[in-house]
C-alpha positions as CSV (number, residue, x, y, z in Angstrom):
1,E,0.1,0.1,-0.2
2,A,3.0,2.1,-0.6
3,W,0.7,4.5,-3.2
4,Q,-0.8,5.9,0.0
5,G,2.0,8.3,0.4
6,P,3.5,8.0,3.7
7,I,6.4,5.4,4.8
8,D,4.7,3.0,7.5
9,S,8.0,2.5,9.4
10,I,11.2,4.4,10.0
11,V,13.0,1.8,7.2
12,D,11.3,-0.5,4.4
13,S,13.4,-2.9,3.4
14,T,11.6,-5.0,0.4
15,V,11.8,-6.5,-2.9
16,V,9.1,-4.8,-4.5
17,Q,6.6,-6.7,-6.1
18,K,4.5,-5.4,-9.5
19,Q,1.4,-3.9,-8.1
20,D,-0.8,-1.6,-9.9
21,F,-0.5,2.2,-9.3
22,I,-3.2,4.8,-9.7
23,F,-2.6,7.0,-13.0
24,V,-5.7,8.0,-14.0
25,D,-5.5,11.4,-14.5
26,P,-4.2,13.1,-17.9
27,T,-1.7,14.8,-15.3
28,S,-0.7,11.5,-13.8
29,K,-0.3,9.5,-16.8
30,K,2.1,12.0,-18.5
31,L,4.5,12.0,-15.0
32,L,4.1,7.9,-15.2
33,T,5.0,8.3,-18.7
34,L,8.3,10.3,-17.7
35,A,8.9,8.4,-14.5
36,Q,9.4,5.5,-16.5
37,R,11.9,6.9,-19.1
38,V,14.1,8.3,-16.0
39,A,14.1,4.7,-14.8
40,Q,15.8,3.6,-17.5
41,A,18.2,6.2,-17.7
42,E,19.7,5.1,-13.7
43,V,20.4,8.6,-13.0
44,S,20.1,10.2,-9.2
45,T,16.3,12.0,-9.3
46,L,14.5,14.1,-6.5
47,L,11.2,14.0,-6.1
48,V,9.1,17.3,-5.2
49,G,6.1,17.8,-3.8
50,P,3.5,18.4,-1.2
51,S,3.3,16.0,1.9
52,G,1.1,13.3,1.3
53,A,0.9,13.3,-2.5
54,G,2.3,10.0,-3.4
55,K,6.2,10.7,-3.5
56,E,7.1,7.1,-2.3
57,V,4.8,5.6,-5.1
58,L,6.8,7.5,-7.9
59,A,10.0,6.4,-5.7
60,R,8.7,2.6,-6.1
61,V,7.5,3.4,-9.9
62,L,11.3,4.7,-10.9
63,H,12.3,1.3,-8.9
64,E,10.1,-1.2,-10.8
65,S,10.2,0.6,-14.4
66,S,14.1,0.1,-14.0
67,N,17.3,-2.5,-14.5
68,R,17.0,-2.9,-10.6
69,C,13.3,-4.5,-10.5
70,N,14.5,-7.7,-9.1
71,N,16.6,-6.2,-6.6
72,T,16.0,-4.9,-3.4
73,F,14.1,-1.2,-2.6
74,V,14.8,0.5,0.7
75,A,13.2,3.3,2.3
76,L,14.4,5.8,5.1
77,N,12.4,8.8,6.5
78,C,15.2,11.3,7.4
79,A,12.7,13.7,9.1
80,A,11.6,10.7,11.5
81,M,14.9,9.6,12.9
82,P,16.3,11.6,15.5
83,E,19.4,13.2,14.8
84,N,22.0,11.2,16.8
85,L,20.9,7.8,14.8
86,I,20.5,9.0,11.3
87,E,23.8,8.6,10.2
88,D,23.8,5.3,11.9
89,M,20.8,4.2,10.0
90,L,22.5,5.5,7.0
91,F,25.9,4.1,6.9
92,G,25.8,1.8,9.7
93,H,28.1,0.5,12.6
94,E,31.2,-2.1,13.2
95,K,30.4,-4.3,16.7
96,G,31.9,-2.4,19.4
97,A,31.7,1.3,17.7
98,F,30.9,2.8,20.5
99,T,28.8,2.2,24.0
100,G,26.4,-0.5,23.5
101,A,27.0,-1.5,19.6
102,A,26.9,-5.4,20.5
103,R,27.0,-6.4,17.2
104,E,27.2,-5.1,13.8
105,H,24.9,-3.1,12.2
106,I,24.0,-2.6,8.3
107,G,23.0,0.6,7.2
108,V,20.5,1.4,4.0
109,F,23.2,2.0,1.8
110,E,24.3,-1.6,2.1
111,Q,21.3,-2.9,2.4
112,A,20.0,-1.2,-0.9
113,N,23.4,-2.6,-2.7
114,G,22.0,-3.6,-5.9
115,G,18.9,-1.8,-6.1
116,S,17.1,1.4,-5.2
117,L,17.6,3.7,-1.9
118,F,14.6,5.9,-1.4
119,L,15.5,8.9,0.9
120,D,12.3,11.1,1.9
121,E,12.5,14.4,3.5
122,I,15.9,14.4,2.6
123,G,15.8,18.2,3.2
124,D,15.5,18.2,6.9
125,M,18.7,16.0,7.1
126,P,21.4,17.5,9.5
127,S,24.6,19.4,7.3
128,H,26.9,17.3,8.9
129,L,25.2,14.7,7.3
130,Q,24.8,16.0,4.1
131,T,28.8,16.6,4.2
132,K,28.9,12.8,4.3
133,L,26.7,11.9,1.6
134,L,27.9,14.0,-0.7
135,R,31.4,12.2,-0.2
136,V,29.3,8.9,-0.7
137,L,27.6,9.6,-3.4
138,Q,30.5,10.9,-5.5
139,E,32.8,8.0,-4.1
140,K,30.6,5.2,-4.6
141,R,32.0,3.4,-1.6
142,L,31.5,4.0,2.6
143,T,33.2,3.1,5.9
144,R,31.3,2.1,8.6
145,L,31.1,3.6,12.0
146,G,34.1,2.2,13.8
147,G,35.4,0.3,10.3
148,H,38.4,0.3,8.3
149,T,37.3,-1.5,5.3
150,H,35.6,0.3,2.1
151,I,32.5,-1.0,1.2
152,D,31.8,-0.5,-2.3
153,L,28.3,0.6,-3.9
154,N,26.1,0.5,-6.5
155,V,22.9,1.8,-5.5
156,R,19.9,4.0,-7.2
157,L,19.5,7.2,-5.3
158,I,16.0,8.6,-5.2
159,A,15.5,11.6,-2.8
160,A,12.1,13.5,-2.0
161,T,11.3,16.5,-0.4
162,N,8.2,19.1,0.2
163,R,10.4,21.7,0.8
164,D,12.0,24.2,-1.3
165,L,15.7,23.0,-1.6
166,K,16.8,26.2,-3.6
167,E,15.4,28.5,-0.7
168,A,17.1,26.3,2.0
169,I,20.4,26.6,-0.4
170,Q,20.1,30.5,-0.3
171,H,19.7,30.5,3.8
172,R,22.8,27.9,4.1
173,E,20.7,25.0,5.5
174,F,21.4,22.8,2.7
175,R,24.8,22.0,0.6
176,E,24.4,23.3,-3.1
177,D,26.8,20.8,-4.1
178,L,24.7,17.8,-2.7
179,Y,21.3,19.2,-4.6
180,Y,23.1,19.1,-8.0
181,R,24.8,15.5,-6.5
182,I,21.2,14.2,-6.0
183,S,19.0,16.3,-8.8
184,A,20.1,15.0,-12.0
185,F,16.8,15.1,-12.6
186,R,13.7,16.5,-11.0
187,L,10.0,15.2,-11.0
188,R,7.5,17.2,-9.7
189,I,4.3,15.8,-8.4
190,P,1.2,17.7,-8.4
191,P,-1.1,17.6,-5.0
192,L,-4.6,15.8,-5.2
193,H,-6.6,18.9,-6.6
194,E,-4.3,19.1,-10.0
195,R,-5.2,15.5,-11.0
196,P,-8.8,15.0,-10.0
197,G,-9.0,12.4,-12.6
198,D,-7.3,10.2,-9.9
199,I,-9.6,10.9,-6.9
200,L,-12.6,8.2,-7.6
201,P,-10.3,5.6,-8.5
202,L,-8.0,6.2,-5.4
203,V,-11.4,6.0,-3.4
204,E,-12.1,2.9,-5.1
205,H,-8.9,1.2,-4.3
206,L,-9.1,2.4,-0.3
207,L,-12.5,1.3,-0.1
208,K,-11.1,-2.5,-0.9
209,A,-8.2,-2.1,0.7
210,H,-10.0,-1.0,3.8
211,S,-13.0,-3.1,3.8
212,S,-12.4,-5.9,6.1
213,N,-15.9,-7.6,5.9
214,G,-15.8,-8.1,2.3
215,K,-18.6,-5.9,1.5
216,K,-18.5,-3.8,-1.8
217,Y,-19.4,0.0,-1.4
218,L,-21.0,1.8,-3.7
219,L,-20.6,6.1,-3.7
220,S,-23.5,8.4,-4.3
221,K,-23.5,11.1,-6.9
222,E,-23.6,13.8,-4.2
223,A,-20.4,12.0,-2.4
224,E,-18.8,11.7,-5.6
225,A,-18.8,15.2,-6.2
226,K,-17.8,16.4,-2.9
227,L,-14.5,14.3,-3.1
228,V,-14.1,15.8,-6.6
229,G,-14.9,19.3,-5.6
230,Y,-12.8,19.3,-2.3
231,I,-9.4,21.2,-2.5
232,W,-7.1,17.9,-0.4
233,P,-4.6,20.1,1.6
234,G,-3.7,16.6,2.4
235,N,-3.7,14.9,-0.3
236,V,-3.9,11.4,-0.7
237,R,-2.9,11.0,2.8
238,E,-6.0,12.8,3.7
239,L,-7.9,11.1,1.1
240,G,-7.4,7.6,2.9
241,N,-8.5,9.1,6.3
242,V,-11.4,10.8,4.9
243,I,-12.7,7.0,3.1
244,Q,-11.3,5.2,6.2
245,R,-13.9,7.4,8.2
246,A,-16.8,6.9,6.0
247,L,-16.4,3.0,6.3
248,V,-16.7,3.3,10.1
249,L,-20.0,5.9,9.9
250,C,-21.9,3.9,6.9
251,P,-24.2,1.4,8.2
252,G,-25.1,0.0,5.0
253,T,-23.0,0.1,2.2
254,R,-23.9,2.8,0.4
255,I,-21.6,5.9,1.2
256,T,-23.7,9.5,1.2
257,S,-21.6,12.7,1.4
258,E,-23.1,12.8,5.0
259,H,-20.7,10.1,6.0
260,L,-17.7,12.5,4.6
261,L,-16.0,14.0,7.1
262,F,-13.2,16.1,6.5
263,D,-9.9,17.2,8.8
264,E,-10.4,20.1,11.1
265,L,-6.8,21.2,10.2
266,Y,-8.1,22.3,6.9
267,G,-11.8,23.5,7.3
268,P,-14.5,22.7,5.4
269,V,-15.8,21.9,1.7
270,N,-17.8,24.6,2.0
271,P,-17.5,27.6,4.9
272,S,-21.3,27.4,5.1
273,T,-21.9,23.7,5.5
274,S,-19.0,22.3,7.7
275,D,-18.5,18.8,8.1
276,K,-16.2,18.9,11.1
277,M,-16.7,16.6,14.2
278,D,-15.9,16.4,17.8
279,N,-15.9,13.2,19.2
280,E,-19.8,13.8,20.8
281,E,-21.0,14.0,17.1
282,A,-19.3,11.8,15.7
283,E,-20.4,9.2,18.5
284,R,-24.2,10.8,18.0
285,F,-23.7,10.1,14.0
286,L,-22.6,6.5,14.8
287,E,-25.8,5.8,17.0
288,I,-28.1,7.5,14.2
289,G,-26.4,4.9,12.0
290,N,-26.4,1.9,13.8
291,S,-30.4,2.4,15.1
292,G,-31.0,2.1,10.9
293,I,-32.7,5.6,11.2
294,G,-29.6,7.3,9.3
295,T,-32.3,8.8,6.8
296,D,-33.0,12.5,5.3
297,V,-35.4,12.5,8.2
298,D,-31.8,12.6,10.4
299,K,-29.9,15.0,8.3
300,A,-31.2,18.2,10.5
301,R,-28.7,16.2,13.6
302,V,-25.9,16.3,11.4
303,P,-23.5,19.1,13.0
304,T,-23.2,22.3,11.3
305,A,-20.4,25.2,11.1
306,A,-23.3,26.9,13.4
307,M,-23.4,23.9,16.0
308,I,-19.9,23.6,16.6
309,S,-18.9,27.3,16.5
310,E,-19.3,27.9,20.1
311,K,-17.0,24.8,20.7
312,K,-14.7,26.5,18.4
313,I,-14.6,30.2,20.4
314,N,-13.8,28.5,23.5
315,S,-11.1,26.0,22.4
316,L,-7.7,27.3,24.0
317,G,-5.7,24.7,21.9
318,A,-7.5,26.9,18.6
319,A,-6.2,30.0,20.5
320,V,-2.7,29.1,21.1
321,K,-2.0,27.7,17.7
322,T,-3.6,30.9,16.1
323,S,-1.2,33.0,18.4
324,E,1.6,30.9,17.2
325,Q,1.1,31.3,13.9
326,Q,0.7,35.2,14.1
327,T,3.5,35.4,16.5
328,I,6.2,33.3,13.5
329,R,4.7,35.0,10.5
330,A,5.4,38.7,12.2
331,A,8.7,37.4,12.9
332,L,9.5,36.0,9.5
333,R,8.1,39.5,8.0
334,A,10.3,41.6,10.3
335,C,13.8,39.6,9.8
336,G,13.6,38.7,6.6
337,S,15.4,35.5,7.3
338,R,14.9,32.0,9.3
339,I,18.0,32.1,11.0
340,E,17.4,35.5,12.6
341,A,13.5,35.1,13.0
342,A,14.3,32.0,15.1
343,K,17.0,34.0,16.9
344,Q,14.0,36.5,17.7
345,L,11.5,34.0,19.1
346,G,14.0,32.3,20.9
347,I,13.8,28.6,19.1
348,S,16.6,27.0,17.0
349,P,16.2,27.2,13.4
350,R,15.6,23.7,13.1
351,T,12.6,24.0,15.3
352,L,11.2,27.0,13.2
353,R,11.7,24.8,9.9
354,Y,9.6,22.2,11.6
355,K,6.8,24.3,12.7
356,I,6.7,26.2,9.2
357,A,6.8,22.5,7.4
358,R,4.1,21.8,9.5
359,Y,2.1,24.8,9.1
360,K,2.3,24.2,5.0
361,D,1.3,20.8,5.3
362,R,-2.1,21.7,6.8
363,G,-2.3,24.5,3.9
364,I,-1.4,27.4,6.3
365,M,1.1,29.8,4.5
366,L,3.1,31.5,7.3
367,A,5.5,33.5,4.7
368,A,5.3,34.8,1.4
369,S,8.3,32.9,0.4
370,E,6.6,29.7,1.2
């Protein structure tokens, strides 16, 4: 299920089997054709696009379409690891290299030897590791931590980021020479709303994947229109969440627009008719569905924006988040650079980058340059 976008574990090492990917929209078909051509070229590839759009999907397409398809595909999320462990995960260590190293550890580069290595969120890699990564890519060999033997490498590198690396280079947060090393070819993955033809096929795939009881679910025309018309700030990952909620709330096999609950972080499809629910309202909806009364008569009981607006106003957490957004935005505008803004805010540049990225994933732009 790699096509959903996120990496299920920190390191995913598999011999990839041929599988069906969703490329139905004309934009997606063009991207697939280009990716298959790039795969044959054996060049390092940088995948850029918003979080949740399916960068790992395209990475697996590149692997499957290359001459390495019968060898290992290894994925590592650079942002999911503590900074002091990333080097060990990348390059490995010898037994006794440090306290607690009771046995040798093979890093992801060695695991992927002969195959493909996918480094997700490479823009979050610490500076000192960028230097070491550049050297390994240039020399095509590495030395494990605590070791003396050079290990030759034959690895196809596929990197991905949702950051603007050129901006990161300007702020000296990413090495320019490493950027050119990993981006012999750049592929941009459009957000889901730019490829609406993929939405309903993805929904069909998700319904099959998440239906544990063997039921065959159908979508009402209103539900289809609502799914296609939504902007999907969270992309395919958000779509997966919405479909899983629909399966929980649907008492039968026909999913209607009432069963489609969108993430609170991104707001409703239409500001005048919110589909957001808190726990109490969702439970009430479930009671309606389980009692078999979930008909048009009960539509008035589905929470609307007016019904929950008072809860939102009284939410201290929401107020704190809004204040943080405004403070960060003001600091960025006043200082002109993230480093100076971080100093003014009393946080590290890395923490500031993390916060900006999190807000960007939610569709909230904190600076014009974002």
